[in-house]
Backbone as CSV, one residue per row, in Angstrom:
resi,resn,N_x,N_y,N_z,CA_x,CA_y,CA_z,C_x,C_y,C_z
1,MET,-20.789,6.682,-24.526,-20.989,5.355,-23.972,-19.668,4.602,-24.041
2,ARG,-19.410,3.851,-23.047,-18.186,3.065,-22.992,-18.266,1.864,-23.940
3,PHE,-17.123,1.257,-24.173,-17.036,0.133,-25.105,-17.993,-1.000,-24.744
4,LEU,-18.163,-1.283,-23.462,-19.021,-2.395,-23.053,-20.508,-2.110,-23.224
5,GLY,-20.869,-0.876,-23.494,-22.270,-0.553,-23.717,-23.132,-0.924,-22.525
6,ILE,-24.189,-1.666,-22.778,-25.130,-2.042,-21.721,-24.823,-3.412,-21.125
7,VAL,-23.700,-3.997,-21.486,-23.350,-5.334,-20.976,-23.395,-5.400,-19.450
8,PRO,-22.833,-4.417,-18.717,-22.908,-4.515,-17.255,-24.344,-4.542,-16.729
9,LYS,-25.230,-3.768,-17.340,-26.623,-3.745,-16.884,-27.332,-5.065,-17.175
10,VAL,-27.118,-5.607,-18.359,-27.735,-6.890,-18.718,-27.172,-7.988,-17.809
11,SER,-25.884,-7.936,-17.562,-25.237,-8.938,-16.698,-25.762,-8.880,-15.275
12,PHE,-26.150,-7.703,-14.824,-26.692,-7.531,-13.471,-27.912,-8.425,-13.252
13,PHE,-28.638,-8.736,-14.321,-29.797,-9.618,-14.231,-29.458,-11.054,-14.628
14,ALA,-28.694,-11.224,-15.687,-28.431,-12.557,-16.225,-27.496,-13.380,-15.331
15,VAL,-26.456,-12.770,-14.793,-25.487,-13.527,-13.995,-26.108,-14.058,-12.700
16,PRO,-26.812,-13.241,-11.914,-27.450,-13.814,-10.714,-28.442,-14.926,-11.044
17,TYR,-29.187,-14.762,-12.153,-30.098,-15.825,-12.555,-29.319,-17.111,-12.832
18,ALA,-28.219,-16.997,-13.569,-27.421,-18.182,-13.900,-26.869,-18.844,-12.638
19,VAL,-26.406,-18.052,-11.691,-25.878,-18.603,-10.436,-26.982,-19.341,-9.682
20,LEU,-28.154,-18.730,-9.588,-29.279,-19.401,-8.917,-29.700,-20.660,-9.668
21,ALA,-29.697,-20.613,-10.976,-30.065,-21.793,-11.766,-29.082,-22.933,-11.510
22,PHE,-27.787,-22.636,-11.490,-26.791,-23.661,-11.148,-27.073,-24.236,-9.764
23,TYR,-27.345,-23.354,-8.812,-27.604,-23.789,-7.446,-28.820,-24.722,-7.385
24,PHE,-29.928,-24.299,-7.973,-31.141,-25.123,-7.934,-30.967,-26.419,-8.714
25,ASN,-30.272,-26.376,-9.836,-30.012,-27.606,-10.592,-29.241,-28.603,-9.747
26,SER,-28.278,-28.121,-8.967,-27.451,-29.036,-8.165,-28.171,-29.529,-6.915
27,ARG,-29.112,-28.769,-6.396,-29.801,-29.125,-5.152,-31.019,-30.015,-5.330
28,LEU,-31.664,-29.912,-6.452,-32.880,-30.696,-6.656,-32.521,-32.054,-7.246
29,ASN,-33.110,-33.067,-6.719,-32.738,-34.433,-7.084,-33.681,-35.048,-8.115
30,PHE,-33.832,-34.399,-9.225,-34.565,-35.039,-10.301,-33.922,-34.670,-11.628
31,SER,-34.238,-35.446,-12.618,-33.616,-35.318,-13.927,-34.179,-34.103,-14.670
32,PHE,-33.293,-33.296,-15.217,-33.687,-32.116,-15.973,-33.499,-32.362,-17.458
33,ALA,-34.298,-31.668,-18.241,-34.123,-31.712,-19.694,-32.788,-31.070,-20.046
34,ARG,-32.016,-31.747,-20.876,-30.733,-31.231,-21.351,-30.594,-31.591,-22.815
35,PHE,-29.939,-30.750,-23.544,-29.706,-30.979,-24.960,-28.259,-30.608,-25.277
36,PRO,-27.312,-31.377,-24.736,-25.902,-30.980,-24.832,-25.372,-30.895,-26.260
37,ALA,-25.776,-31.771,-27.150,-25.248,-31.734,-28.518,-25.680,-30.448,-29.224
38,ILE,-26.954,-30.110,-29.120,-27.446,-28.872,-29.730,-26.766,-27.675,-29.072
39,GLY,-26.619,-27.719,-27.758,-25.965,-26.642,-27.039,-24.537,-26.401,-27.499
40,VAL,-23.781,-27.457,-27.676,-22.386,-27.328,-28.105,-22.309,-26.765,-29.526
41,ILE,-23.209,-27.189,-30.387,-23.233,-26.661,-31.761,-23.513,-25.156,-31.744
42,LEU,-24.532,-24.743,-30.982,-24.856,-23.317,-30.894,-23.700,-22.528,-30.286
43,LEU,-23.111,-23.064,-29.218,-21.976,-22.384,-28.577,-20.799,-22.217,-29.531
44,THR,-20.468,-23.263,-30.246,-19.334,-23.219,-31.167,-19.560,-22.179,-32.264
45,ALA,-20.724,-22.219,-32.878,-21.047,-21.234,-33.918,-21.070,-19.828,-33.334
46,GLY,-21.668,-19.689,-32.167,-21.774,-18.378,-31.533,-20.428,-17.785,-31.179
47,ILE,-19.551,-18.572,-30.620,-18.237,-18.058,-30.237,-17.433,-17.653,-31.466
48,ALA,-17.507,-18.441,-32.531,-16.791,-18.088,-33.765,-17.312,-16.764,-34.338
49,LEU,-18.620,-16.619,-34.409,-19.196,-15.374,-34.929,-18.908,-14.195,-33.999
50,TRP,-18.992,-14.421,-32.702,-18.715,-13.369,-31.735,-17.285,-12.851,-31.894
51,LEU,-16.327,-13.753,-32.037,-14.932,-13.332,-32.206,-14.762,-12.484,-33.462
52,LEU,-15.410,-12.873,-34.541,-15.348,-12.117,-35.783,-15.930,-10.714,-35.593
53,CYS,-17.105,-10.635,-35.020,-17.763,-9.339,-34.817,-17.016,-8.489,-33.794
54,TYR,-16.526,-9.111,-32.744,-15.783,-8.376,-31.715,-14.544,-7.723,-32.322
55,ARG,-13.875,-8.441,-33.166,-12.680,-7.905,-33.828,-13.037,-6.673,-34.664
56,GLN,-14.121,-6.766,-35.412,-14.540,-5.655,-36.265,-14.959,-4.433,-35.444
57,VAL,-15.774,-4.643,-34.429,-16.279,-3.510,-33.648,-15.168,-2.896,-32.801
58,SER,-14.218,-3.681,-32.355,-13.092,-3.142,-31.581,-12.274,-2.172,-32.412
59,ARG,-12.008,-2.537,-33.651,-11.248,-1.652,-34.552,-11.995,-0.339,-34.776
60,ALA,-13.274,-0.438,-35.066,-14.068,0.764,-35.315,-14.132,1.639,-34.066
61,TYR,-14.270,1.032,-32.912,-14.348,1.789,-31.657,-13.047,2.559,-31.414
62,ARG,-11.929,1.895,-31.629,-10.630,2.561,-31.446,-10.460,3.748,-32.397
63,ARG,-11.021,3.647,-33.579,-10.928,4.731,-34.562,-12.021,5.793,-34.360
64,GLY,-12.974,5.502,-33.471,-14.071,6.444,-33.240,-15.092,6.463,-34.357
65,GLU,-15.228,5.354,-35.060,-16.138,5.256,-36.203,-17.369,4.427,-35.876
66,LEU,-18.453,4.722,-36.562,-19.651,3.898,-36.494,-19.466,2.743,-37.466
67,LEU,-19.500,1.526,-36.984,-19.308,0.354,-37.836,-20.628,0.016,-38.536
68,THR,-20.608,0.070,-39.859,-21.814,-0.231,-40.641,-21.546,-1.283,-41.714
69,THR,-20.396,-1.927,-41.637,-20.024,-2.949,-42.617,-19.797,-4.271,-41.891
70,GLY,-19.494,-5.310,-42.651,-19.208,-6.618,-42.054,-20.390,-7.142,-41.271
71,CYS,-20.148,-7.587,-40.064,-21.211,-8.139,-39.202,-22.322,-7.128,-38.948
72,TYR,-21.974,-5.859,-39.027,-22.922,-4.803,-38.702,-23.608,-4.208,-39.935
73,SER,-23.444,-4.828,-41.074,-24.057,-4.296,-42.285,-25.561,-4.551,-42.344
74,ARG,-26.055,-5.542,-41.627,-27.485,-5.884,-41.682,-28.170,-5.825,-40.326
75,VAL,-27.386,-5.881,-39.242,-27.942,-5.914,-37.888,-27.179,-4.906,-37.030
76,ARG,-27.905,-4.009,-36.345,-27.257,-2.962,-35.549,-26.551,-3.510,-34.312
77,HIS,-27.079,-4.545,-33.731,-26.536,-5.072,-32.478,-26.142,-6.542,-32.667
78,SER,-25.203,-6.760,-33.556,-24.802,-8.119,-33.925,-24.299,-8.931,-32.740
79,ILE,-23.467,-8.347,-31.910,-22.915,-9.104,-30.788,-24.006,-9.493,-29.804
80,TYR,-24.912,-8.565,-29.495,-26.016,-8.916,-28.589,-26.880,-10.019,-29.199
81,SER,-27.086,-9.959,-30.515,-27.877,-10.996,-31.192,-27.186,-12.352,-31.136
82,ILE,-25.879,-12.358,-31.352,-25.130,-13.621,-31.283,-25.229,-14.217,-29.885
83,TRP,-25.082,-13.375,-28.873,-25.214,-13.874,-27.499,-26.641,-14.363,-27.244
84,GLY,-27.633,-13.633,-27.738,-29.025,-13.972,-27.450,-29.594,-15.138,-28.234
85,PHE,-29.071,-15.377,-29.440,-29.592,-16.460,-30.272,-28.703,-17.704,-30.289
86,LEU,-27.439,-17.558,-29.956,-26.520,-18.701,-30.047,-25.822,-19.035,-28.728
87,ILE,-25.100,-18.094,-28.153,-24.266,-18.410,-26.995,-25.088,-18.688,-25.745
88,VAL,-25.965,-17.768,-25.353,-26.764,-17.988,-24.138,-27.683,-19.205,-24.294
89,PRO,-28.426,-19.349,-25.401,-29.234,-20.559,-25.550,-28.390,-21.835,-25.624
90,GLY,-27.232,-21.768,-26.285,-26.367,-22.949,-26.354,-25.908,-23.382,-24.978
91,PHE,-25.469,-22.423,-24.190,-25.058,-22.696,-22.813,-26.228,-23.270,-22.020
92,SER,-27.398,-22.668,-22.182,-28.592,-23.114,-21.455,-29.011,-24.529,-21.841
93,LEU,-28.952,-24.837,-23.119,-29.325,-26.181,-23.569,-28.317,-27.219,-23.088
94,ALA,-27.044,-26.863,-23.057,-26.020,-27.806,-22.591,-26.174,-28.105,-21.107
95,ILE,-26.532,-27.109,-20.306,-26.680,-27.280,-18.853,-28.057,-27.849,-18.516
96,GLY,-29.090,-27.288,-19.125,-30.454,-27.759,-18.901,-31.054,-27.245,-17.605
97,GLY,-32.176,-27.815,-17.231,-32.854,-27.467,-15.988,-33.274,-26.014,-15.941
98,PHE,-33.053,-25.398,-14.779,-33.435,-24.008,-14.590,-32.658,-23.060,-15.505
99,MET,-31.528,-23.526,-15.998,-30.726,-22.702,-16.897,-31.475,-22.415,-18.199
100,LEU,-32.485,-23.223,-18.516,-33.253,-23.007,-19.739,-34.011,-21.679,-19.722
101,GLY,-34.171,-21.081,-18.556,-34.816,-19.770,-18.457,-33.871,-18.603,-18.707
102,LEU,-32.576,-18.861,-18.756,-31.594,-17.785,-18.922,-31.777,-16.972,-20.200
103,PRO,-32.060,-17.581,-21.354,-32.267,-16.744,-22.544,-33.395,-15.728,-22.379
104,LEU,-34.460,-16.112,-21.700,-35.564,-15.181,-21.466,-35.095,-14.006,-20.596
105,VAL,-34.366,-14.300,-19.539,-33.848,-13.242,-18.667,-32.920,-12.321,-19.462
106,TYR,-32.047,-12.903,-20.273,-31.127,-12.121,-21.097,-31.902,-11.171,-22.005
107,TRP,-32.881,-11.708,-22.749,-33.614,-10.880,-23.704,-34.450,-9.800,-23.016
108,LEU,-35.060,-10.119,-21.889,-35.834,-9.104,-21.174,-34.935,-7.953,-20.732
109,ALA,-33.769,-8.273,-20.202,-32.832,-7.227,-19.777,-32.311,-6.454,-20.985
110,LEU,-31.986,-7.154,-22.045,-31.453,-6.498,-23.241,-32.466,-5.515,-23.824
111,VAL,-33.690,-5.947,-23.980,-34.728,-5.082,-24.542,-34.986,-3.888,-23.611
112,ARG,-34.883,-4.126,-22.319,-35.086,-3.043,-21.349,-34.035,-1.941,-21.497
113,PHE,-32.776,-2.293,-21.765,-31.684,-1.322,-21.744,-31.157,-0.892,-23.119
114,ILE,-31.554,-1.543,-24.200,-30.964,-1.254,-25.506,-31.228,0.182,-25.957
115,GLY,-32.334,0.744,-25.544,-32.639,2.128,-25.907,-31.577,3.106,-25.429
116,GLU,-31.008,2.847,-24.251,-29.951,3.720,-23.718,-28.736,3.720,-24.645
117,GLU,-28.374,2.544,-25.112,-27.221,2.455,-26.000,-27.515,3.137,-27.332
118,GLU,-28.707,2.950,-27.840,-29.058,3.574,-29.109,-29.115,5.098,-28.992
119,GLU,-29.584,5.606,-27.865,-29.575,7.055,-27.645,-28.150,7.597,-27.622
120,ALA,-27.258,6.883,-26.962,-25.863,7.315,-26.902,-25.233,7.291,-28.294
121,LEU,-25.547,6.280,-29.083,-25.004,6.197,-30.442,-25.562,7.311,-31.321
122,GLU,-26.842,7.598,-31.168,-27.436,8.684,-31.943,-26.821,10.031,-31.546
123,GLU,-26.599,10.227,-30.267,-25.982,11.467,-29.804,-24.561,11.611,-30.357
124,ARG,-23.837,10.519,-30.391,-22.439,10.572,-30.846,-22.316,10.693,-32.367
125,PHE,-23.157,9.923,-33.102,-22.986,9.854,-34.559,-24.072,10.590,-35.352
126,GLY,-25.111,11.066,-34.699,-26.133,11.903,-35.338,-26.811,11.280,-36.541
127,ASP,-26.800,12.019,-37.649,-27.492,11.581,-38.866,-26.944,10.266,-39.405
128,GLU,-25.653,10.037,-39.236,-25.062,8.766,-39.693,-25.732,7.596,-38.977
129,TRP,-25.949,7.725,-37.673,-26.622,6.678,-36.907,-28.084,6.535,-37.344
130,ARG,-28.776,7.663,-37.491,-30.192,7.605,-37.847,-30.399,6.930,-39.199
131,GLU,-29.571,7.224,-40.173,-29.670,6.579,-41.488,-29.362,5.077,-41.381
132,TYR,-28.344,4.766,-40.621,-27.966,3.366,-40.408,-29.106,2.601,-39.729
133,ALA,-29.702,3.214,-38.718,-30.802,2.569,-37.990,-32.018,2.342,-38.880
134,LYS,-32.251,3.229,-39.827,-33.395,3.078,-40.736,-33.245,1.869,-41.654
135,ARG,-32.008,1.561,-42.037,-31.812,0.499,-43.037,-31.413,-0.853,-42.439
136,THR,-31.186,-0.914,-41.140,-30.792,-2.183,-40.521,-31.767,-2.592,-39.435
137,GLY,-31.846,-3.892,-39.191,-32.666,-4.395,-38.104,-31.935,-4.271,-36.777
138,ARG,-32.688,-4.199,-35.720,-32.092,-4.060,-34.388,-31.350,-5.335,-33.989
139,PHE,-32.032,-6.478,-34.038,-31.437,-7.754,-33.632,-31.424,-8.803,-34.737
140,LEU,-32.268,-8.601,-35.744,-32.351,-9.516,-36.886,-32.283,-8.712,-38.168
141,PRO,-31.758,-9.279,-39.235,-31.721,-8.541,-40.502,-33.130,-8.259,-41.005
142,ARG,-33.302,-7.117,-41.612,-34.580,-6.802,-42.248,-34.691,-7.568,-43.549
143,ILE,-35.877,-8.013,-43.831,-36.088,-8.787,-45.062,-36.681,-7.905,-46.144
């Protein structure tokens, strides 16, 4: 699997939705629910965490290693989780209107395609991946 994983497939659904949401928000002449302060807080936290995790996973990818420490010590798909719980919702809350549906579109696409990425990781890393998957949550830490 390439470095971007399933990002292109998820984007195939999320980006057109976002473009249509922008279009409908601009064309319809009524006030939409917006929560810009909450959105900016989520975006700021999300971008900071994303940069941290991206740095860690990039190093491991270049070395050909399965990353199981740092951001990935408790959650197998930390970057997807950060995008799904912080960045996409933050962006959606800041924009408002039809954009509020974007997190749902993101998660539906992500859940649809995540199995492909996990199969590729299992094929590449074998037992190391299977053990890692047993002890970590897919999108949230196990309690």
